[in-house]
N, C-alpha and C positions, 0 to 999 in steps of 0.2 A: 273654697279654702283656697289660701295663696298654696303657690307652689314649691315646695322642700330644697335646702337650699343643701346639695352633696356636702358641700366642705363642713356644712354647720353639723347635718348629721353625723359625718365622722366623728369629727369631735365628739358630738355624745357617746357614740358607741365607744369611742378610747375610755372616756370617765366613767361609763355606766360598768365597764368589766371589773372595778374596783368596788363595786357594789359586793361581789363576791369573793377578793383578792385584796388582801393587804397590800402587797408589791408587787410590782409585774416590771419586767423587763423587754425594753425594744423587742426585741425578736420574739419574744412571748405574746404581745400584742399583736405585732404581724402574723405570727400564726394563729393568733383565735380569730384573728377579723378577716385575714386574709387578704388583707391589702399589699400594695406593695412598699417595700421595705423604705425608701425614701421617703413615702407619704407619712408611714408611720413616724418617721425619725423626724420629720415639718411638724406633724402636729403634735407630738408629745413635746418639742422644743416650745412651738407656741403656747401652749398649756400649762407649762415651767414659768415662762415670760409671766405668762398673767396669774401667775400662783394658786390656779386649777390643779398642779400636780408640784412635785419636788423631789428632789434625791432620796433617799432610804437614807443613807449617809455620805458621810464624806468622800469623795470619789467613788462611790456605787453609782454601777450603769443601773441600777435600779431605783423605779419609780412608785409612789405612794400619792394619796389625796394631800392636795395643799390647802394652807387656811380659808382662799377665797372661797371656796364650798361651803366649809364650814358656816363662814359670813354672809353667804346668803343663805343656806338654812334656820340658821339665829333670826335672820331678816324676815324670813316666811313663819318660823315659828310666832315671833314677836308680834305680827300684825293680825294672826289667827283670832276670828272669835267665836266660839263654840255655840252662841245662842244663834248669829248673824249663820254660822256656815249647818247648824243644823236645822235651822228654819227653811234652807234654802233643801235641802234633801229632804225634808220631809215633805217638802211640796211636790217634789217630784213622785216621791212614795203614795202620798193620798191621793194624787191624780191618776195611779194606776190602779188602786186600789178602791178607790172610793169611800175609804172609812178612816176613823181620825188617829191621829199619828202624832206622837209625841217624843219629845228627848229630852230626857231628864239625869240629874246628877244627885251622888248621894250626900248627905248630910247627916251626919251620927246616923243614925238609924233610921231618918227619912229620907224620901225622893222626893226632889224639888222639882218641879216642870221648869225649864227654859226655854223649850219651843213647841208650839202646836199648831197644827192643822185641820182643821173640823171636818166631817164626812158631808159628801155630800147630799148623803141621806134626810129626809123629814124629820126621821128619829135618829137621835145620835146620841153621845153621852154628852154630859155637862162637867166641864171642865177649864182652868185656866191656866195661863202662864204665872209663876210665881206662887201657883196651889204646893202643900206639902201632905204628905200620904205616911202611913209608914210602911216603911220599905218592904217590909214580910209581907205584906197584904196586896202585892201590886207585882206582874211582871216585870215593869221595870228596876225596882227595888230588888228584886230575887236575881234578876241578871246581873245587879252591882255586886252585891252581895257576893254573890256564888265566885268574885275576880277575887278575893280575899283568902287569906289564910283564914282556916279553921279556925286557930288561937283566938284571932283578930274577932269573928262575928263573937266568939263564944264571951270575949270582953265587951262589946258592943252590948250583949243582951243579957250578961250576969245568969243569975239561975229563977230568975224573973217569969211569970207566965205571961206571954204575948198577948197584946193587946188584939180584941177582933172586932174586925171592921162588919163582918157580915157570919152566918152561921159557917158558910164554907172556908173561914181564913185559917192559917197556920196558928195556933197556938202556944205549941209547944218548941224548945229550941233544939231536940232530938229529932220532930217531923223536919223544923227547917233546914237541920242539916241533912238530912236524907234527900231533901227535896233540892239543895244545893249542889250536891253532889251530883247529882244526874242533870242538874243544869249545866256542869262545868265539862259534865262528859260530853253530853248532848250539843252544848251551843247556844241553845236556844231556851227561855224560861216562858212557861205560860202560866196564866191563870186563868179561873174559871169561876164568878161569882164571887170573887173573895174580898173585892174591894167594892163593888156594887152588883147588889142581888141582880141585875137586869144585863151587865155586861163581861163580856170574855176580853180576852187581853194576849197578846204572844211579845216578847224581847229581846233583844238582843244588843250584847256587848261593844261598845265604842273604843275603839284604842287612840292614843297619840303617836308623837313620831317613835316616842321611848318603847313603844308596844305595853304599856300599863293604859289599862278600863280606866276611864275618865268619865264615861256617862253611859247612857245604853238608850236604844231605840226601840219605840212599841207601834204596835197598829191595836187599835181596840175595835169592837161591834157589838152591838146589843145579839144578848144571846138569839131572837127570834130570826137572826141572819147568820148563827154558827150554826157549823155542823163540820164532821172529820174531813170533809173536801176544804173546806172553806179555811180551816184550820191549816191544815197541810200547807195550804198554799199561802195563806199569810204568814208562816214560819218560813218559809223561802222568801217572801218579799223582803221579811221583815230583817234577815242575816243579809241579803241583799244591798240593803238600807245602810243597815250599822257598817257595812263595809266600804260604800260610798265615803259615807260622813267618815270615817277612819281612815281614808284616802286621804283627804281633805286636809285630813288635820296631822297627815306627816307620814303615817303607819304604812310600811310598803308589804305588812303580810309577813316577812320574814321573822 
C-alpha cells in the first residue's frame, strides 16, 4: 500500500468533521483536531477555494459543506450498480461460508434475485438470477417486507390468504405481521423450509445512501447441513455481508 500523504489526511479529517456537524468555525476545527491554527486556516482556505467548504452566511466565520462534495457523491451514486456490487460482496461471503448466497429486491409481493453465488458443496439449492418467489415465503422477501410500514404490507396483501409453497409457509397476514415485527426488532430474517422443503435460509436488509432498504442478502443451505450453531454463525455473517453491501451503496450506518 502506498504511503499516506499527511496533508491529504488532514484535509479529509477536516471534511469528515462535517459528517456530524452542520457548521463549524476554524477555532472549533482547531480544537477538535488538535492541529496548529495556521494549518487549519490553510486547509479551510484551500477546501473553500475548491468548493468543498463554503461560508455559512455572508460575512460569517463559520463554514459548512460546499457543493463540490455533493457533486462527487451524486457521481458516485449514479455509477452504482446494485447487481454488480451485490455479486462482488456475495462472492466474498460465499467464500467464507461455502453456502449459496443471494441478493434480491422486492417487486410487489415477489422477491427478484439479482445476484447469486453457488455453494461449493455438491448438495446445493437450485435457483437462478432473475427468478421470482413469493416474498412472504423467503428470508430475503421477509427482510424486505419488514422494512415497510405495516399499513403498506396490509395494502400489498389485502385480506386474501397467502400462497403456500410448502407446508411450512406462512399463509395468514396475522402470522406474517407477527414475524415481520420480530424481524424488524432483531434485524435478521429466517426461513426454515418455507419455500423449499429441503432448504433453510437467513437474510438481512441492504440500505442505500439515504438509509432506505433497497435489497437484501441471504445465505441458504440444505437442512442436512443446518443446526442451531450453523444458523447462529450464518445470521452473523449475512448481517456482515448486508452491511458491507450497504457501505458500497453509500450507507454510512448513521
